[in-house]
N, C-alpha and C positions, 0 to 999 in steps of 0.2 A: 370355648373361652370367650368371655365378653370383651367389648372394646376397651373397657377400663382395665381389665386384667392384662390385655395385650400391651397397653401403654405402660402399666406398672412394671411388668417383667422386662419390657424393652429398656426402661429407665434403669432398672436394677442391673441388667447385663452391661449397660454402657457406663454406669457410674461405679458399680461394685462387681466387676466380672468374677471375683473369687467365689461369690455366692451363685454358682453356675446352675444351669438347669439340671445337670447330673446330681448335684448335691440336693437341690430342692426336691427332685423326684425321689431320691433315696430317703430323705427326711420324711416325706409324706408317707412312704411305705412303712418306715419304722414307727411313725405315729399311729398308723392304722392298726398295726399289729400289737402295739403296746399302749392302748388307750388309757388315759388317766395319768400317764407319766409326763413330767415337764419336758418341754422341747429340748432343753439342754442338760437333761439328766445323763449320768454316765451310761445308763442302759440305752437311751435313745441315741446318744453320740456313737456308741460302739455299733449299734444296729445300723445306723446310717453309714458308718464306715464299711460295714460288710456289704451293704447294698449298692455302693457306688460302682458305676461301670468304669473299670480301669482301662488304660492308665488315666489318672487325673493329674493335671498339671496346675501349678500356681506360679506365676511370675517366671514361666519358662522352665520350671523344675518339677519333676514328678514328686508327689507327696509320699507315695509308698506303693505297696502291693498287697492284695488280699492274701497272697501266699504266706506272708510273714505277719505275725501279730503286730498291730500298731503300737508304737511307743507311746509313753505318757505324753511326751511333747507333741507328737502328731495328733493325738486325740484332743489335747488342749487347743491346738491350732484350729482343728475342725470346729470345736465348740465356739471359739471366738468368731469364726466366719459365720456360723449359724446365728449367733446372737446379733452380730452387726447386720447381717442380711435381713433377719426378721424385723429388726428395729427399723431399718429403712423401708421395708415393705409396709409395716404398720403406719409409718409416717405418711407414706404415699396414699394409703387407703383413707386417711383422715382428711386429705385435701378435697376441696370442692372440685366439681367437674371442670370448671373453667381453669382453676389453678393447675390441675393435673394435665389438662390439655396444653397449657402454656409451657409447663416443664417438659412435656413430651416433645412439643414442637421445637423448643429451643435445642434440645439434644439432637433431634432428627435433622434440623437445619445444619447444625455443626457437623454432623456425620456426612451429610450430603456435600457440604463445602469441602471437607477433607477428601471425600471421594472424587469430587470434581477436580481438585488440585492434583490428586494422584493420576487421574485420567489425562489431565493437561500435560503433566510431566512426561507421561508415557507417550502421548501423541507428539510432543516436542522431540523426544528421543528418536521416534520413528522418522520424523521429518528430516532429521539430520542426515540420514542415509538415502534420502530420495533424490531423484534426478534434478530437481530444481535447486538443490544445494551443491551440485557438481560445478567445478570451475567453468566448464563451457557454457553453463546457463547464466553466467554473469554478463550483464549488459555492457556493450561498448558505447558509452555515452557520447563520445566524440562523433561516432557514426550516426547515432540516432538523433542527436541534437542538430546535425547538419540538414536534416530533412525539413521540408517546408511545413508539413503537418503531421499530426499523430492521430491514430484512431483512439477511441476510448479504451479498447483492450490493450493497445500498445502503451498508453499512458499508465494504465493500472499495473502492468508488468514492470515497467521502468521505475515506477514509484517504489517498488520493492528491490530495485537493483537487478532485475532479471531481464534476460533477452526475450522480447516478445515472440521471436520465431521459435523459441524452445518452450517457453512457459506461457501457456494460453489455456482457454477453457477446454479445448479439445484434448490437449496433452494431460490436463489435470483431471479429466473426467474419469480416468481409470483408477484414481486413488480413492475416491469416496469422500464422505463428509467428515470422517474422523480426524482428518489432517487439519491442524491449526492453520497452516499456510493456505490451504485450499479455502477454508472458511473466510480468512482475512482477504484473500484475493477476490472472492465473489462479492464480499461486502464493499470493497473498494471500487469494483466494477459498477456496482449498483449506485454508489454515491456519485461517481463520475457521470453515469448515464442520466441521472436525475438533475445534476447540475447543468448538463448540456441542454436538457429539455426546458429547464427553468430560465435559461439564458445567462446563467452565471459564468459559463464558458462560451465565448462567442465563436461562431463559425468564422474562418475555416480551421479552427482547432490547432492553432500554432503551439509549438512547444512552450513558448513563453507564457501563453494563456493558461495552460495546464499547471505550469510552475507557480504562477501567481495564485491559482486556486488552492494549491497545496499549502502555500505559505499562509494565505488568508484563513484557512481552516486548521492551521497548526498541525498539519499532518507531517510526520517525520519522513524525510526522504534521504537517500544516500548523499553523502557529502560530495562525491564525485559528480552526481547529477546537478547539484547546486552550483558547483564551480563552473561546469561546462555551460550551463544555461546562462549564468551571469556573464561569462566571457562573450557568448554569442549576443547577449543583449546589448553589450557595449558596441559590438560591431554593427548591429542593426541600427543603433542610434546614430552612428557615423553615416550610414547610408541615408537615413532620413534627413540628416543635416545637409548632405550633398544634394539630395533630391530637392529640398527647399531652396538651396542656393541655385540649382539648375533652373527651377521654375522662375525665380527672380531674374536670372540672366536671360531666360527665354523671353520673358515679358519685355525686358529692355531691348533685346535684339529685334523683337517683333515691331516695337515702336520705331526703331531706327530703319527697319526695312520699309515700313509704311511711309516714313518721311522721304526716303530715297525714291520710292515708287511715285510719290506725289510730285516730286521735283524732276522726274525723268520725262523727257519728251519722246514722242514716238507713238507707236501703235498702242491704243488703250487696252486692247485685248491682251497684249503681251505684258504691259505694265502691271495689270491686275490679275495676271495668271495665278490662280490660287495654288496650283500644283507646284509652280516654280517657287512661290513664296514658302510653301511648306518645305521644299527642298532646301531652301536657304536656311530656314530656322533649324531644321534637324541637323543639317550638315555643320552649321555653325556651332551648335551645342556639342556635337560629337567631337569637333576639333577642340573647342574651348575647354570642355570639362573632362573628356575621356581620352584626349591625345590622339584622335584619329588622324591617320595619314593616308593620302591618296596614292603615294608612290610605292607603298609596300604594305603587306598584311601584318597587322599587329593585334593586340588583345582588346582593342577598343570595343569592338562589337560584342565580345563575350562579357565585358564589364558592364556595358549597357544592358545586356540581358539580365545580369545579376541584379542591377538596380531596379529594372522593371519587374522582375520576379518578386522582389521584396515588396513593391507597391501592390502587386497582385492584379486580379481582374479589375477593369477590362484592358489594362495596358500591358499585360504579360505577352511578350513577343519572343519568338525563338531566334537564336543567334544567326541562323542562316538567312532568315527574312531581313534581319537588321543589316547584315553585311550586304545583301543584294540591294536594299533600299539606298544605303549610303553610296554604293557604287553608281546606281542609277542617278542619284542626285548630283554627284560629281560630274558624271558624263553630260547630264542635261544642262548643267550650268557651265560646262567646259572649264572646270575649276580644278587646280592642282594645289595641294598643300603639303609642305614638308615642315616638320616641327624643328625650328632651330634650337640649338643647345641653350641659348639665352632667352628662349621664348617666354612671353608673359605668362603662358599657361603651363610652363614646365613643372610647376609644383602644385597644380590643381587636379591631380589624378585621384580617382577612387582607388582603394586598395586593389592590388593585382590578385588574380587567382593563384592559388597555391597548387 
């Protein structure tokens, strides 16, 4: 069969399925045995009927059976099919090669699209029962949003509302490429990796930076993820404001300390002792901004750690180191501080840890 014949019969089968290969083959046999008779003569139609490989269906219903003589209505129905089918075939043969190819390509593309839709629907149905759609695979956004940074793989999983500990490349590798979710996950992972390489997402990969990238690229993310990140964003803005206020206060205190040192008489080495100066500045800020007390242990050191962690390297210091430094500063300066209830700094605290 030539290429043109294949295209013509493909078009016939897709546009006029009643003129099936079984009927065409039976008709060709009848015509060979009864040369000179018109294609739709009673003899040819009856002979074609006898040669058809049964059962033959049309629109989901069987036409009949060779065991029983065909009725006049059945033969007339077969005659109409032959006439319409041959008319279509003749029209296709009259087309130019380019027009025939265009008609074939249009129908083929339509069939492929329909097939792809069916496959996608089937893949989506299979995904519904896979582990990544189980309740335990749902992300706890409050937990993940509290972390200082995310990896690219974690951000990819969270953007689909999935827990990165359960849904990741390793756990998805056993499913294969036919899963729509697996394909989407790998694509999202690739997008994020390239955005990181291009500098669109800045190190150290904070949750807010991933969130901003999702929004900028109009990528749909779970509403819960949006809500939690937005809440944390407001909290971080408050910390930045406190940090800026602390810097301003530190500068003011430093100037006051320098003036006091300049006006103090005594040993020059003691007046300009840089270590004691740093003790004064840090201890003063701890008291003024974070409510530090020398008479009892409170959450000031932990809150200072939170603020420094938000700022990041190189000022990130652990709470134990902060607590020891403040204690050393108080001892070196022989200084005790209790916060009165009506203290000027009573309302200048950063938010407490929960």
